[in-house]
Structures are given as structure tokens and as C-alpha cells.
C-alpha positions as CSV (number, residue, x, y, z in Angstrom):
1,X,3.6,26.1,-37.1
2,X,2.1,25.6,-33.6
3,X,-0.7,23.5,-35.1
4,X,1.8,21.4,-37.0
5,X,3.8,20.7,-33.8
6,X,0.7,19.9,-31.9
7,X,-0.5,17.5,-34.6
8,X,2.8,15.8,-34.7
9,X,2.8,15.5,-30.9
10,X,-0.8,14.0,-31.0
11,X,0.3,11.5,-33.7
12,X,3.5,10.6,-31.8
13,X,1.6,10.1,-28.5
14,X,-1.2,8.1,-30.2
15,X,1.3,5.7,-31.9
16,X,3.3,5.3,-28.7
17,X,0.2,4.6,-26.8
18,X,-0.9,2.0,-29.3
19,X,2.5,0.3,-28.8
20,X,2.2,0.4,-25.1
21,X,-1.3,-1.0,-25.3
22,X,0.0,-3.9,-27.3
23,X,2.6,-4.6,-24.6
24,X,-0.1,-4.3,-22.0
25,X,-2.4,-6.8,-23.8
26,X,0.4,-9.3,-24.3
27,X,1.5,-9.1,-20.7
28,X,-2.1,-9.4,-19.4
29,X,-2.6,-12.8,-21.0
30,X,1.0,-14.0,-21.5
31,X,1.9,-13.5,-17.8
32,X,-1.5,-13.3,-16.2
33,X,-2.8,-16.8,-17.1
34,X,0.3,-18.8,-16.1
35,X,0.8,-16.8,-12.9
36,X,-2.8,-17.3,-11.8
37,X,-2.8,-21.0,-12.6
38,X,0.5,-21.4,-10.6
39,X,-0.9,-19.4,-7.7
40,X,-4.0,-21.5,-7.4
41,X,-2.0,-24.8,-7.7
42,X,0.8,-23.8,-5.3
43,X,-1.7,-22.6,-2.6
44,X,-3.7,-25.9,-3.1
45,X,-0.4,-27.9,-2.6
46,X,0.5,-26.2,0.7
47,X,-0.8,-29.2,2.7
48,X,1.5,-31.4,0.6
49,X,4.6,-29.4,1.4
50,X,5.6,-28.4,-2.1
51,X,3.3,-25.4,-1.9
52,X,5.3,-24.1,1.1
53,X,8.2,-23.6,-1.3
54,X,6.3,-22.7,-4.5
55,X,3.7,-20.3,-3.1
56,X,6.1,-17.5,-1.9
57,X,7.9,-17.6,-5.3
58,X,4.6,-17.4,-7.2
59,X,3.1,-14.7,-5.0
60,X,6.2,-12.6,-5.2
61,X,6.1,-12.9,-9.0
62,X,2.5,-11.7,-8.9
63,X,3.6,-8.9,-6.7
64,X,6.4,-8.0,-9.1
65,X,3.9,-7.9,-12.0
66,X,1.5,-5.7,-10.0
67,X,4.4,-3.3,-9.1
68,X,5.3,-3.1,-12.8
69,X,1.7,-2.1,-13.5
70,X,2.0,0.6,-10.8
71,X,5.1,2.0,-12.5
72,X,3.4,2.0,-15.9
73,X,0.3,3.6,-14.6
74,X,2.4,6.4,-13.1
75,X,4.8,6.9,-16.1
76,X,2.3,6.3,-19.0
77,X,-0.9,7.8,-17.6
78,X,0.2,9.9,-14.5
79,X,-2.0,7.8,-12.3
80,X,-0.2,7.1,-9.0
81,X,-0.9,3.7,-7.4
82,X,0.4,3.5,-3.9
83,X,2.1,0.3,-2.7
84,X,0.0,-1.2,0.2
85,X,2.1,-4.2,1.2
86,X,3.0,-4.8,4.8
87,X,6.7,-4.5,5.7
88,X,8.7,-7.7,5.2
89,X,9.7,-9.2,8.5
90,X,13.3,-8.8,9.5
91,X,13.8,-12.5,9.8
92,X,11.6,-13.3,6.8
93,X,13.9,-15.7,4.9
94,X,12.4,-18.6,6.7
95,X,9.9,-20.2,4.4
96,X,7.1,-20.4,7.0
97,X,7.6,-16.8,8.0
98,X,7.6,-15.7,4.4
99,X,4.5,-17.7,3.6
100,X,2.7,-16.3,6.7
101,X,3.7,-12.8,5.7
102,X,2.4,-13.1,2.2
103,X,-0.9,-15.0,2.9
104,X,-1.6,-12.7,5.9
105,X,-1.4,-9.6,3.8
106,X,-4.8,-8.4,2.4
107,X,-2.9,-6.8,-0.5
108,X,-1.8,-10.3,-1.7
109,X,-5.4,-11.3,-2.3
110,X,-6.2,-8.0,-4.0
111,X,-3.3,-8.7,-6.3
112,X,-4.8,-12.1,-7.2
113,X,-8.2,-10.5,-7.8
114,X,-6.6,-7.9,-10.0
115,X,-4.7,-10.6,-11.9
116,X,-8.0,-12.4,-12.8
117,X,-9.8,-9.2,-13.8
118,X,-6.8,-7.8,-15.7
119,X,-6.7,-10.7,-18.1
120,X,-9.8,-9.7,-20.1
121,X,-9.7,-6.0,-19.3
122,X,-6.0,-5.6,-19.8
123,X,-6.3,-7.4,-23.2
124,X,-9.4,-5.3,-24.2
125,X,-8.1,-1.9,-23.1
126,X,-4.6,-2.7,-24.4
127,X,-5.7,-3.9,-27.9
128,X,-8.3,-1.2,-28.4
129,X,-6.0,1.8,-29.0
130,X,-3.9,-0.2,-31.5
131,X,-6.9,-1.7,-33.2
132,X,-8.6,1.6,-33.7
133,X,-5.4,3.1,-35.2
134,X,-4.8,0.1,-37.4
135,X,-8.4,0.1,-38.6
136,X,-8.4,3.8,-39.4
137,X,-5.0,3.7,-41.2
138,X,-6.1,0.7,-43.1
139,X,-9.2,2.5,-44.3
140,X,-7.1,5.4,-45.6
141,X,-4.1,3.7,-47.0
142,X,-4.7,0.0,-47.6
143,X,-8.3,-0.2,-48.7
144,X,-7.9,1.9,-51.9
145,X,-5.0,-0.3,-53.1
146,X,-6.8,-3.5,-52.3
147,X,-10.2,-2.4,-53.6
148,X,-10.3,-5.3,-56.1
149,X,-9.6,-7.9,-53.4
150,X,-12.9,-8.7,-51.7
151,X,-14.2,-11.6,-49.6
152,X,-17.9,-12.0,-49.6
153,X,-18.4,-8.4,-50.5
154,X,-15.8,-7.0,-48.0
155,X,-12.2,-5.7,-48.5
156,X,-9.6,-6.3,-45.8
157,X,-11.8,-4.3,-43.4
158,X,-14.2,-2.1,-45.4
159,X,-17.2,-3.1,-47.6
160,X,-16.1,-2.4,-51.2
161,X,-17.9,-4.7,-53.6
162,X,-20.1,-2.9,-56.1
163,X,-19.2,0.4,-54.7
164,X,-16.3,1.4,-57.0
165,X,-14.8,4.8,-56.5
166,X,-17.6,5.8,-54.1
167,X,-16.8,2.9,-51.8
168,X,-13.1,3.7,-51.9
169,X,-13.7,7.3,-51.1
170,X,-16.0,6.4,-48.3
171,X,-13.5,4.0,-46.8
172,X,-10.8,6.7,-46.9
173,X,-13.1,9.2,-45.3
174,X,-14.3,6.8,-42.6
175,X,-10.7,5.7,-42.0
176,X,-9.5,9.3,-41.7
177,X,-12.3,10.1,-39.2
178,X,-11.5,7.0,-37.2
179,X,-7.8,7.8,-37.1
180,X,-8.5,11.3,-36.0
181,X,-10.6,9.9,-33.2
182,X,-8.2,7.1,-32.2
183,X,-5.1,9.3,-31.9
184,X,-6.3,11.5,-29.0
185,X,-8.5,8.7,-27.6
186,X,-5.7,6.2,-27.3
187,X,-4.1,7.8,-24.2
188,X,-7.5,8.1,-22.5
189,X,-8.2,4.4,-23.1
190,X,-4.8,3.5,-21.6
191,X,-5.5,5.8,-18.7
192,X,-8.8,3.9,-18.1
193,X,-6.7,0.8,-17.6
194,X,-4.4,2.7,-15.2
195,X,-7.5,3.9,-13.2
196,X,-8.7,0.3,-13.1
197,X,-5.3,-0.8,-11.7
198,X,-5.4,2.0,-9.2
199,X,-8.9,1.0,-8.0
200,X,-7.8,-2.6,-7.3
201,X,-4.2,-2.3,-6.3
202,X,-4.3,0.8,-4.0
203,X,-4.7,0.4,-0.3
204,X,-8.3,0.1,0.9
205,X,-9.6,3.5,1.9
206,X,-11.4,2.2,5.0
207,X,-8.2,0.5,6.2
208,X,-6.2,3.7,5.6
209,X,-8.8,5.8,7.4
210,X,-8.8,3.5,10.4
211,X,-5.0,3.4,10.5
212,X,-4.8,7.2,10.3
213,X,-7.4,7.5,13.1
214,X,-5.5,5.0,15.2
215,X,-2.2,6.7,14.7
216,X,-3.7,10.1,15.5
217,X,-5.1,8.8,18.8
218,X,-1.8,7.0,19.6
219,X,0.2,10.2,18.9
220,X,-2.1,12.3,21.1
221,X,-1.9,9.8,24.0
222,X,1.9,9.5,23.6
223,X,2.3,13.3,23.7
224,X,0.1,13.5,26.8
225,X,2.0,10.7,28.5
226,X,5.3,12.4,27.6
227,X,4.1,15.7,29.0
228,X,2.9,14.0,32.2
229,X,6.3,12.3,32.6
230,X,8.1,15.6,32.2
231,X,5.9,17.2,34.8
232,X,6.6,14.2,37.2
233,X,10.4,14.6,36.6
234,X,10.1,18.4,37.2
235,X,8.1,17.8,40.4
236,X,10.5,15.2,41.7
237,X,13.5,17.5,41.0
238,X,11.8,20.5,42.7
239,X,10.6,18.7,45.8
240,X,13.5,16.3,46.2
241,X,17.0,16.9,45.0
242,X,16.7,20.6,44.3
243,X,15.4,21.3,47.9
244,X,18.2,19.2,49.4
245,X,20.8,21.0,47.3
246,X,19.4,24.4,48.4
247,X,19.6,23.3,52.0
248,X,23.1,22.0,51.4
249,X,24.3,25.3,50.0
250,X,22.8,27.2,53.0
251,X,24.5,24.8,55.5
252,X,27.8,25.2,53.8
253,X,27.4,29.0,53.9
254,X,26.6,28.9,57.6
255,X,29.5,26.6,58.3
256,X,31.8,29.1,56.6
257,X,30.5,31.9,58.9
258,X,30.8,29.7,62.1
259,X,34.2,28.3,61.3
260,X,35.9,31.4,62.8
261,X,33.8,31.7,66.0
262,X,32.3,28.2,66.6
263,X,34.3,25.4,64.9
264,X,32.3,22.7,66.6
265,X,28.9,24.0,65.2
266,X,30.5,24.5,61.8
267,X,31.7,20.8,61.9
268,X,28.1,19.7,62.7
269,X,26.7,21.7,59.8
270,X,29.3,20.2,57.5
271,X,28.4,16.7,58.7
272,X,24.8,17.5,58.1
273,X,25.6,18.9,54.6
274,X,27.5,15.7,53.7
275,X,24.5,13.6,54.7
276,X,22.2,15.9,52.7
277,X,24.5,15.6,49.7
278,X,24.3,11.8,49.9
279,X,20.5,11.8,50.1
280,X,20.3,14.2,47.1
281,X,22.6,11.9,45.1
282,X,20.4,8.9,46.0
283,X,17.3,10.8,44.9
284,X,19.0,11.8,41.6
285,X,20.0,8.2,41.0
286,X,16.4,7.1,41.7
287,X,15.1,9.7,39.3
288,X,17.5,8.6,36.6
289,X,16.6,5.0,37.2
290,X,13.0,5.9,36.7
291,X,13.8,7.5,33.4
292,X,16.0,4.8,32.0
293,X,17.5,2.3,34.5
294,X,21.3,1.9,34.0
295,X,20.9,-1.9,34.4
296,X,18.6,-1.9,31.3
297,X,21.3,-0.1,29.2
298,X,24.1,-2.4,30.5
299,X,22.4,-5.8,30.7
300,X,19.4,-5.5,28.5
301,X,15.8,-6.4,29.2
302,X,16.9,-9.9,30.5
303,X,19.1,-8.6,33.2
304,X,16.9,-5.6,34.1
305,X,13.8,-7.8,34.7
306,X,15.9,-10.3,36.7
307,X,17.2,-7.4,38.9
308,X,13.7,-6.0,39.3
309,X,12.4,-9.4,40.4
310,X,15.1,-9.7,43.1
311,X,14.1,-6.3,44.5
312,X,10.5,-7.3,45.3
313,X,9.3,-8.6,48.7
314,X,7.7,-11.8,47.3
315,X,9.2,-14.6,45.1
316,X,8.9,-14.0,41.4
317,X,9.6,-16.8,38.9
318,X,11.3,-15.4,35.8
319,X,11.6,-17.1,32.5
320,X,13.1,-15.1,29.6
321,X,13.9,-16.4,26.1
322,X,15.3,-13.7,23.9
323,X,17.5,-14.4,20.9
324,X,18.8,-10.9,20.9
325,X,18.1,-7.3,22.0
326,X,15.4,-4.9,20.9
327,X,15.9,-1.2,20.2
328,X,16.4,0.9,23.3
329,X,12.9,2.6,23.2
330,X,11.2,-0.9,22.9
331,X,13.3,-2.3,25.8
332,X,12.4,0.7,27.9
333,X,8.7,0.4,27.2
334,X,8.8,-3.4,27.9
335,X,10.7,-2.9,31.2
336,X,8.4,-0.3,32.6
337,X,5.4,-2.3,31.6
338,X,6.7,-5.3,33.5
339,X,7.7,-3.0,36.4
340,X,4.2,-1.5,36.6
341,X,2.5,-4.8,36.6
342,X,4.8,-6.2,39.3
343,X,4.2,-3.0,41.4
344,X,0.4,-3.7,41.1
345,X,1.0,-7.3,42.3
346,X,2.8,-6.0,45.4
347,X,0.3,-3.2,46.2
348,X,-3.1,-4.7,45.3
349,X,-3.1,-8.4,44.6
350,X,-2.4,-10.0,48.0
351,X,-0.4,-12.6,46.1
352,X,2.2,-14.9,47.6
353,X,4.0,-15.6,44.3
354,X,4.3,-14.0,40.9
355,X,5.8,-14.9,37.6
356,X,7.2,-13.1,34.6
357,X,7.6,-14.7,31.1
358,X,9.4,-12.9,28.3
359,X,9.5,-14.5,24.8
360,X,10.1,-13.4,21.2
361,X,8.0,-15.2,18.6
362,X,6.5,-14.2,15.3
363,X,8.4,-10.9,15.2
364,X,6.7,-9.8,18.5
365,X,8.0,-9.4,22.0
366,X,5.6,-11.1,24.3
367,X,5.5,-10.2,28.0
368,X,3.4,-12.2,30.5
369,X,3.0,-11.1,34.2
370,X,0.9,-13.2,36.5
371,X,0.2,-13.7,40.2
372,X,-1.8,-16.0,42.5
373,X,-3.6,-13.2,44.2
374,X,-7.2,-12.2,44.7
375,X,-7.9,-11.2,41.1
376,X,-10.4,-8.6,40.0
377,X,-7.9,-6.3,38.3
378,X,-9.6,-3.7,36.1
379,X,-7.4,-1.9,33.5
380,X,-9.9,1.0,33.5
381,X,-10.0,1.5,37.3
382,X,-6.6,3.0,37.7
383,X,-4.0,5.1,35.9
384,X,-1.2,2.6,36.1
385,X,-2.4,0.0,33.6
386,X,-4.0,2.7,31.4
387,X,-0.6,4.5,31.3
388,X,1.2,1.2,30.3
389,X,-1.5,0.6,27.6
390,X,-0.8,4.1,26.2
391,X,3.0,3.5,26.3
392,X,2.6,0.2,24.4
393,X,0.2,1.7,21.9
394,X,3.0,4.1,20.8
395,X,4.8,1.0,19.4
396,X,1.6,-0.6,18.0
397,X,1.7,-2.9,21.1
398,X,-1.3,-4.4,22.8
399,X,-2.3,-5.4,26.4
400,X,-4.8,-8.0,27.5
401,X,-5.8,-8.6,31.2
402,X,-7.4,-11.8,32.5
403,X,-8.3,-11.4,36.2
404,X,-11.4,-13.3,37.4
405,X,-12.5,-12.8,41.1
406,X,-10.4,-15.1,43.2
407,X,-7.5,-15.0,40.7
408,X,-5.2,-15.7,39.2
409,X,-4.4,-12.5,37.3
410,X,-2.5,-12.7,34.0
411,X,-1.5,-9.7,32.0
412,X,-0.3,-10.4,28.4
413,X,1.5,-7.6,26.5
414,X,2.9,-7.7,23.0
415,X,5.2,-5.4,21.2
416,X,6.1,-5.8,17.4
417,X,9.8,-5.4,17.0
418,X,13.0,-6.8,15.6
419,X,15.9,-8.2,17.6
420,X,19.7,-7.9,17.0
421,X,22.8,-9.1,18.7
422,X,21.9,-12.8,19.1
423,X,22.3,-14.5,22.5
424,X,23.6,-18.0,23.1
425,X,21.1,-19.3,25.6
426,X,17.9,-18.3,27.5
427,X,17.9,-17.4,31.2
428,X,15.5,-18.2,34.0
429,X,15.4,-18.0,37.7
430,X,13.5,-16.9,40.8
431,X,13.6,-13.5,42.4
């Protein structure tokens, strides 16, 4: 009974695989050839303008076909094929942005390579299971009945002329053997196509390894930076506000004792306590401002940078063009990056003027801080720039410093992000 069930399962799987193979073969040529021709023509026509419209449509169709192959590889052969495409930009409905996103993705070119190679291989590996099954079944069932019909000494598939009963028996035996081989072999042949698809459509291993290494380093640096920031906050609280609050508590206690015997001294202690409470409150506000400035939460990066420029002892030209607001962590990282660069200008550059430019283009927030100082800034010489570089790296951001001797110094920082809450107009000014 078990063998019968197993045999039925093998036959069922083999026949189903043959049908799937036929679908695979038809799709490889029926969709592959027109899509590849359209892809080549649309890319070639990009300079003429029509390709700008057609290329995204064709490449997205190729991507849809590749994704269908990924689904079939997983469902039919249990071969997972990860999706390697880069995330679609938030504002990717613009044709130029869409075209840049598709053509700039290495996975798009792997899709096209797979499309070319899949035309012959997909047809061969798709037709092979069905062909073996049909050939074997024909030898068992059809050849004996058509033994009298020969063409140049051959029956429909098997050589029959002048063989008589021996030839018919031989064709049936060979057909049965071929069928017995084809039924279990068909799923393996289809799995071979799935492995071919996996090899071409999966993310490149070197790229994945590099990305994992980069994320590991970034995570380590971010954890270290967060730990250092927590230690700074703890130190500032311990040495500043906490010490003042302890002194305040002692002064109030002494004032309570002196109130009965020496009201004048008690009054002086209370006055001193009030002054200490004001200083403690100021230090707490400064500490909170160092963690996340209230002006950043209230007015966004635009207003926070403007306020920062006004607080500096030298004129700062500010130009900000932001169509909206970034997420709070990105805004915070951008603000402190600009703040650190401007602090370096004040401390080390000897500049008479500075400028800040904040723009959003190509789905990236670009921050440029420059000055007309002495130049010679070295990102590796101090912890300030290095800390900002680590902070930006946590968001896949970058920083580039140009500072020849004699100046000027220009620091360019970029953060990939999306914006929301569109603004009406840009702002500019001088701090």
C-alpha cells in the first residue's frame, strides 16, 4: 500500500513538473524575447526622450518577470531567491528619478543578463521534463499501435521497420525505462533551472559581505558614541546641576535653623539658594539643549540652524532650501553636525566669515559648512569631526572635508532621507 501511494505521488509530481516545465519554456521565449528587445530599444532611445518614458515601464516588467521566477523557484523547487533591489525612492513617481533609480541599481542589469541566458536555458530545462515523459509514454503506449506506420524506417519516435514484435517489445521496454527515469528526474531538472535563477538573481555575495561589514562597524561606532554621550550627560549632571541642587538643599536647611535666631543670615542664605536654583535650572536647560534643542523640535532644522548662526561671534551666511522636514533623528544628526563644524570655525579657523548651506536633492540632505579661515583642517586630528562622521555613518551618511593650507575650509555632509510636511518657500539670511 505504501509503495502504491509512493508510486502515485511520484507519477503525480512528475506529471505536474512536466506541465510546469512547459509553462516555464513558453514564458522564457514568449516573454523573454519581446522584453529583451524592448529593453534594448528603450534604453537606446533615452537620448531621444521617448526612452525616458518607455525604459522604466519595460524594466519594471522585466523585474516583475524576475520576481515571478523567484516565486516559482521557491514554491516549485524550494529554492529561495532573495530580492536584491534597492528601495524605491519616496518621491520616485518623477520619471527622471524613476529612471535613475532603475538604471543605478546593479540588480537591474543582472535581471537583463538573466533574461538573455534564460531564453535558451529556460526553454531547454523547461521542455526536457515534458519531452522525456512524452517520449517514454509514447514508447509504451503509442508505438505498439502505430507499429505499421513508419517513415524511413522509424515509427513516430522509435525504430520499428523490419523488427516486428521484437521491435514493438523493445520500444515498450525502452519507453517504460525512460518513463521510470523521467518521473523522478523531472523535479530535479526543474530545480536545476531554479538554481540557475538563484545564481543570477540573488544579491551578489561580495556586496552583501561588504554591506554586513559596514553595518557591523557602523553599529559598533554608534553604540560607542551613545555610551560616550551617556557618560557626558552623567558627568554634566553630577558636576553641575546635581552639585548645585545639593548645595541648595543644604542652604535651605541652614536657613530653616537660622530663621529663629538670625533672620538676617537666614535671608541671605535664601537669597543665595534662589541664585543657585536659577543657575541649576540654566545648566539643566543647557544640558537638555545639548541632547535635543527645543528650537529644533519647534522650528525644525531650518529655524534651529538660523538660531545657531545668530548665537555665534562672527557673521554666518545661511542658505536653506528644504521642501519639508526630515525625521527627528535625522534632523538631530544634521543639526549637531552643523553645530560641531561651526564650533570648529570659531575655535580653530581664525575666520572672519562662515557660511552654511542646507539643501535637499536626489533624496539626500546635503549640508555644507565653509569658512574663509586659515585652512588645514584634518578630520583625523581631533575627536569632533570624527564623532560627527560616526554620527552620520549611523544613517548611511558621508562627510568630505576640503581644507588646503590658507583656506578656505569646506565640509560637505550628506544624509539619505525622506522629507514630509512640505514648506512653501526657502529661507536665507545672515547670522
